[in-house]
N, C-alpha and C positions, 0 to 999 in steps of 0.2 A: 339494680334498677331495671335493666333490660328484661330480666327474668320475671319480675313482678308485673311489668307492663304486658309481657307476653301472657301471663296468667290471667290478667284482667281482660285482655282482648279475647282469650279463649273462653272465659266465663261469659262475656257479653255475646259471643258468637254462638254458644251452645243453646239448644232449645229443649223445652219440655214437650216430648212427643208421645202421643198415645197411639198404639197400634191395636186395631180391633179385628180379631180373627174370627172366622166361622167356628162352629162347635162340632162339626161332624168328625173332625180329626184333632188330635193333639198337635202342638207346635213344638218341634217338627213332628210329622206323623210317624207312627210306628212302622207302617209299611207304605201303602199307596196314599197319595195326597199331594198333588202338585202345588195347589194354592198355599196350603199350610207350610210346605217346604220353603216356598219363596218368602213367605212372611217371616219364617225363622231366620233365613239368611239376611233379609233386609234389616230385621230388628237387631241382630247381633252386629251387623256392620255399622248401624247408626250408633250403637253403644261404643264401638271401636273408634268412631269419629268424634267422640266426646260428648254426645248428647245424652240427656236424661230421658230414658225411654221406659214407658210402662206398657206391658203387653197384656191385653184383656183376652184371655183364652181359657181353655179347660185346665183343671188343676193338675193333670198329668203331663202338662207341657214343661219343657226345659228351655231356659233362655238366659242370656247374659243380662237382660233387662229386668226391671221390677215386674214380677208376675202378679196380675190381678186375677185370681181364679174365679171365674163366673159360673162354672159348672164342674161337678166332681170328676167327670171322665168323658173322653171323646164319645160322641153319640154313636158312631158306627160300631165301635167295639164294646161299648158299655152294656152290662147286663145287671139287672133287667133293663130293657130298652126304655128310654125316656122320650116323652113327647117333645119333638124339636121346637114346636111353637112355645111351649112352656120354658124351655131352656133359653130360647132367644129373648123372650120377655124378661127373664131374669138378667140377662146380659145387658139389655137396653136400660133397665132400671139402674144397674150399677154404673153404667156410663153416664146416665143423666145426672146422677148425684156427684159426679167428679169432673164434669166438663171444664169447670173454672180452673182446674189445676194445670191445664195444658196450654201451650202456645199454639199447637195444631193437633188435630185428630185425624188419623189416617185409617179409613175403614175399608174392609175387604168383605163386606156383608152383602154386596149387590145393592138391595133397595130398602131393606127393612128399617134402616136407621134414618132415612131421609126426612120423614116428618119430625123426628126428634131434633136432629142436629141442625136442620134448617131454621129452627126457632131458638137457637142458642147463639151467643156472641162469639164463641170460640170458632175460629176458622177450621174447616174440615175439607178433606178430599177423599174421593172414593176411587179405588182401583177396581175396575171390572175385569174379572178373570175368565168369564165364560162367554158363550155365544149370546148374541143380542138380537137374534131374529125370531124370538119367541113371541107369541101373540100378547098384545096388551102393553108391551114395554113402551112403544111410541106414545101411547096415550098417557101413560104414567109420567114419562119424562117431561111432558108439558106442564105438569104441576110444580116442577122444580127447575125453572129456567136458569137460576143462578148457582145451582149446586155444581161444583167443579168435579170433573171426572178425568181419570187417567186411563188410557187404553194400553193394552200390552202388545198391540201391533196396529199398524194403520188399517189393515184389512178388517180388523175386528169392528171398526167404527161404522162400516157400511150400512147396517140396518138403522142406525140412529145418528144421522148426520146433524140433527137439530140439537143434540146434547151439548152441554157446555164443556167441550173438551179442553183441558188444560195442557195436555201433552200426551205423547206416546212414549212410554219408557219400557224398553225391552228387559225381560228378566235377566238376572245374572246369578251365578253361584260362586261360592268361595273358591279362589284360585287353587287352593291346596286340598280341596275336598276329594277330587278324583284325579289320580295321577295317570299320565298317559302311558300307553304301551306302544312302543315304536316298531315292534315286529308285527308283520301282517298276521291276522288271525286265521282260524281254520273253519269258521262257520258263519252263517248269517244270523243276525239277532233281530228279534221283535220284542219291544218293551212297551207295554201299555194295557189298556182295558181290552178285554175280549168282546168287543162290540162291533157290529157291522161297519160303522163309520170309521173305525180305526184301521180296518183292512187286514185283520189277521188271516183271513181266508186267502186274500191276494198274496200275502207274504208266503204262505205255504206253497201256493202255485209257483211263485217266482223261484223259491228255493229248489223245487222239484225240476223246473226248467233248467236252472243253472247247474243241477247235479251236486248241490252243496247241502250240508246239514243245516237245519234251522233250529235255533233254541228260542223258546218263547218264555219270557218272564212277564207274567201278567196275573191280574185277578179277574175273576168271572163275576160280573155284576149279577145280582139276583134276577134282575129283569131280563137278562140276556141268556138265561139257562137254556132256553129252547134253541137259540142260535148256536150255542156251544154244542149241545147234544146232537143237533142235526147236521151242522155244516163243518164243525171243527173236529170234534172227537173222532169221527171215522178216519180222519187224515193224520191224527197224531199217533204214531206207531211206537213212540218211546225210544227210537234209535235215530232215524234220519230226521224226524220231526219230534222234538222233545219239549214237553211242558214242564217247566221247573217251578212255577208258582210265583208269588210275589217276592221281591228282593228288597233288602234295605240298602243303605248307601255303601256299606262295606262290601256287600255281595255284588252290588251294581258295578263297582270298579272292575272286578275280575270278569263279570259277565260281559260288559261292553268292551273292555280292553282286549278280551280274547276273541272278539268278532272281526271278521274280515270287513264287514260293513253292517250298519244298522238299516233295516228297511222301515220306511215310514209311508206306507201306501194308503194314505187317508182318503176318505170319500166324503169329507165334510169341510166346512170353512173353519178349520182349526184356529182358535184365537192366538195361540202361541206355539205350544208343542215343546214342553220342557225337555223331553227325552232327546230332542235334537242337540241341544247344547250340552247335555250330559254326555252324549256320545262324543261330541267334539272335544270335551275336556279330557276324555280318555284317548284322544288321538284317532278315534274311529270315524271314518267318513260315513255320511248319511245319504241314502238314495231315497228321495222323497217325491211324491206326486205334487204337482203344482196346484195346491189348494190353500186357501186361507193365508196364514202367515209365512208359509214355506219360502217364498222368494225374498222375504225380509230377513230370514234367519240363515239360510244356506247360500253361500257364495258358490255358484255353479262352477265346477272345475277346481275349486280350492278346498272347501270343507265337505264337499259331496257333489252329488249330481241331482238336478231337478229334472223330472221326467213328466211326460204327458200321459203315458199309458204303460201297459205291461210290457209291450215289445221294447220300448225304449229302456225300461227298467232292466230287462234281461240283458240288453246290450251294455248298459253301464256296469252291471255286475261283472261282466266279462272284462271291463276296462278299469276296474277299481284299483288295480295295481299301479295305475298311472298317478294316483294321488299320493302325495307325501304325507305321512301321518304327522310329521313335525309341523307341516303347514296347516294341518287340521287343528292341532293344538294351538298353534300361533293365532289362528283365526278366533278361537275361543278366547284366548287371553286378550286379544285386541278389542273384543266387542261384548263379551258376556260374563264379566266378573261381577260378583256381588258388590265390590267396592264402587265400580262404575255406576251400577244401579242405585246404590245408596246416595252417591254424590248427586245424581240427577234428581232424586226425590228431595234432597235437602235444598237444592236450588229452588224447587217449586214450593216447598214449605215456606221458605223465606219470602217468596212472592206473596203467598197467601197471608203471611203475617205482616206484610208491609215493610219487610227489611230488605236491604241490599245484600248481595251475596258475599261481600267482603267488607271489612272494617279498616279504613285507612288510618294511618297514625294520627292524622288531624282530628279524627272523630273521637279520640280519647282525650278528655280534658286534662291538661297538664296538672292542674291542682288536684284532681281526683287521683291521678297516678302518683303524684308526690305524697299525697295523704296516705295512700296505700303503703308506700315505702316507709313512711314515718311510723306507721303502726307496727 
């Protein structure tokens, strides 16, 4: 009897959830791709929580959910190259045909889906993963005053205070994805795009000032080739400053775990900065400039140091031994697991669906429960 009631309660509590991913990368991405990586972690955790999840993504994606392949291959790596507008139109058509199948639709497409989903009865929510200070967004958002949005940090919201913000939900990653290294590393690490706003040139200067080797795991965007050739390549000698290219999750664990600290000298309002929590998961402290989401992610003096300039950063590198790598990992486990992220999203899915977060015993009709046992 108790088992059957539990199963009925679980079935009533589960939801049919659609996750809509961008098409630039697979889910998870083969190499670089923070947004798609978060979508993968969230989707798999939702399945683990007992929900019926469908992932709309490229056909080369891998997921615990039901995969709805909307394009043959990730656009960034696909050959021959496909027109992104054509691929996105195909995705929206597939979604439009299936909206009635779901209790809630969760989009990660920024804005393209708003005209479609705002006209369907199925509740939906959009997580905005990028910066919001680009021209035209404030005008666009006025056309969708009821569309609910989730921010990935409070600071991300700044340019669009008028949006219908449902919540801020910080990213999380699986607790066992990256294992911590508790011995202090031997080099400084930089992980991210080789673009001016990410500060790789500053990281090189800091490493030279500290007299420590720097290892750079990064991709070079096509649009930043001139920046790389003129400002970075002359300083990369292959020994003290070494470029090792893009890394996958398996390589990332050893790369970050072997570092004394990870440098995050950003020069822009970073919406989240996934590499910070990846470093924390490895037990590696982060030295980050006070920009964007940094004060919401790093606990100064616990999981790293927040600095205002290069002089402060150099000082904190010299003091990095003061931080306990066990404490860095504990800070990750306390705040940045994928399970915590998924549970927060489920809470808001239920709000959108008009459900309460919990089902009390009194909410299950005794006759229905007895009937289930009788069958």
